[in-house]
N, C-alpha and C positions, 0 to 999 in steps of 0.2 A: 741359228744362236740362242740362246738360252741368258737369261737374266741372271744379274747375281744371286738372287733369293733363288730362282728354279735350279741353279746349277747348285745351290749349297745345301735344298731339300734333296736333290738328286745324290749327291753324295753321302748324306745322311741316311738314305734311305738305303743304298748301296751298301755302308758299313755295317749298318745294323743286319741287314741279310745276311751279311757276312759273318760275323759274330755269330749272331742269335738263331739263324736259318728261318728269322718272319722278319716282317717289317717294322717299323715303330707305332704305337700307337697315334692318333691325332695330337693327344695331350703334349706327346716326348716330342713331335714336331713341331708345336708351338712352341714350347720352350727354348727346342734347340738353335731356333730361326731368331728367336728373341719376338714375336709376333702379341699381337693382345687378345685377339681371336681365332677361333677354329674356323671363320670365313675365310680369314689371309691362305691358311693352309689349303682350303679347298677350293681356292682359286689358283693356286701354285701347283696343286694335285692336275686340275682341270686341262691349264696351259703344258703342262709336261705331257699329260694323256694325247690331246690335239697335235703335239708334235711329233708322237710315236715313240720317246722315250720311255713311257712303262703303261700298264694296262692293268685295269681293276677287273677283277673275277667278281662276279657276280654272288651272293647268297654264301661270301664267307667273310669271316673276320679278320681285319687286317688283309686283305685279298690285293695286295699289289706287288705287281710282277714287273722287272724290270726287262724292258725290250730290248734296248741298247743304251750306249753311251756317247756321249761327245766326244771328240778328239781330245778336249783338255783331260780327259777319265780315262784314257786309254782305248776309245772306241772308234771305229772306220769312219774316215770322211764324210758329214752328210751335207746334203744339199738346202739349200733353203736363198732366204732374202739376202744377198749382201752389198749394202749401197755400194754403188761405182762413184767415187768421190774422185770429185777434180780440185786439187786445192791452189788457189789462186792468192794473189796479193790482196789486203787487205783493200775495201772497195769491192765497186762493182766487177764481176769477171767477164771479162773480153777475152776474144782470140789470143791477144797479145800477149796476156800474160798465162797463158797455158801451156801445160807441157808439148814441147814442137810436135809428138808424135799424134796427139789431139789436136795440134792446133786449128784445124779447119774446123769452123764453128760454122752454126745457125743461129740467127739470132729469134727465140720466141719470145711472145709476151709475157712478163712477169704482171701477174694478173692481182696478185695480193698476198694479205698474211692468212696462213693457215693456221690454226689451234693443234697443237699437240701437246695438250693438257686442257686447260678449261676452254671455253669456245671465247672466240675476239670477235671473227667478221667473218659474214658468209664473203664467197671469190666477187671480184669486184671487177667491172669490165674499164675501168680506167689503168690502161697498160702502158707501163715501160716494155721495154727490151733489154732481156739479155742473152748473150752469147753461150751458147750451148756445143759442148764436140759433137759433130755429126753422127760420129759411130755410137752415142747415146740414145740417138732419137731411133725410132722404129722406123720402117720403110713408108708405114702406113699409117693415114690418121693424124689428126693434129695434135699439137704440144704445147704444153703452157708451163709457168713455171710459178713457184709459190714460197714465201719467204715462212721458215718455219718460224712458231714462237711456242716456246711450252718445251718441256724435256718428258711428257709421254712415254716419247716411241726412242729414247736414248739407249735403251737395251739392244738396240740394233743400231746403234751406230748415227742416227739422227737426233742432231742437238739445237738447241734454242739458236736461231741465228741462220741456220745452213737455207739454201734453197735447193729445194725438191723440184725435181722434174717430173712433169706427169704426162702421159699418155690420154685424151681422151676418148673416152669409152664408157657407154652404161653397164657394163655389164661387166661380175669381176667374180673369178673362184676362191673357194675356202684356202684362205693363208695369204692373199692377195694386201698389198699394202696400197689402199685407196685414197682418195678425196671422196669423202661422203657429206652429204649434205643432209641435214637431219630434221624434221618438221619443219621445210620451205627454207628455212633462216639460217641455221648454225652451220658452217662447213668446220670438219676436224680430218684428221690422219690418222688413221688406223688400220688394223688388221682387219679384215673382214673374214667371218665367220655365219654361214647361214644355218641354223638352228628349226628346221622344220617351216614353220611361218613367221620366224622373226630372226633379224638381224643383230649378229654381237657385232659391237665395233669393241676391238681388244688393243689394249695399250701394250708396249713392251716396259713396262716399269711397274714395279710392283707395288709403288704408291697409287698407282689408279685404278680405278675399279674396271672392269669389263662392264659397257652399259649394253642392254638388250632393247631393242624397238620392233615392235611389229614393222613387218615386210615392206609396208605403204606409207610408213615414215620416213625411210632412208632409201636416198636417191644415190648411186654412182655416178660420179665426175670426170673419174679417171684413175690408171693406175699404177705408182711410182716406177720408175724406170729408171734415174740417176739421180743423184747429189752432189752439189755444188760447196764447196767450203771455202769461205775467204778469210784471211786472217789480217 
């Protein structure tokens, strides 16, 4: 799933290629998306390339090739993270207020808050319990839940106040949404990308920059498997 700005840029590139036969310049992209600097365009281009929508060709000016389009632009369905959302009444989610199809629930510890934006706090050992539909849990491994604070992952449907369900693991693959502890104290929810000996933690909101750390400063604590939203 693309963020609004990523989709706007992809649409702009496609229209210019169809009209002129070449993609727009970075200055033209910056003006079209009303961004203050080219660095924002560089981040959007990198995100589109990492998701397989475009390809940059080396040693050629304006060398951007569109590889595929999202469904909203007439492309084939794409795979990727889609939050498995269980909607409940206002207040804590319980088995009683879930859809009957997923009413069979298992309690997992709600261990604190996780930052989807600015750092808040690391994972706490002080745990309450939250009921999670059994079908959301994997067959193996410990699971826990965290309340999301911030909007840096809103582009893929993870909003402030949501409760994310995490499968505990120390390993992640490129593109996974992970709980990562940075420099032994800050916990954050971001997309995981390995770049050589560095780890990039990427937001799903163009207002937030991708943060890159040496791999020994990032500890993966779990992978996102589901989401609970209350009203």
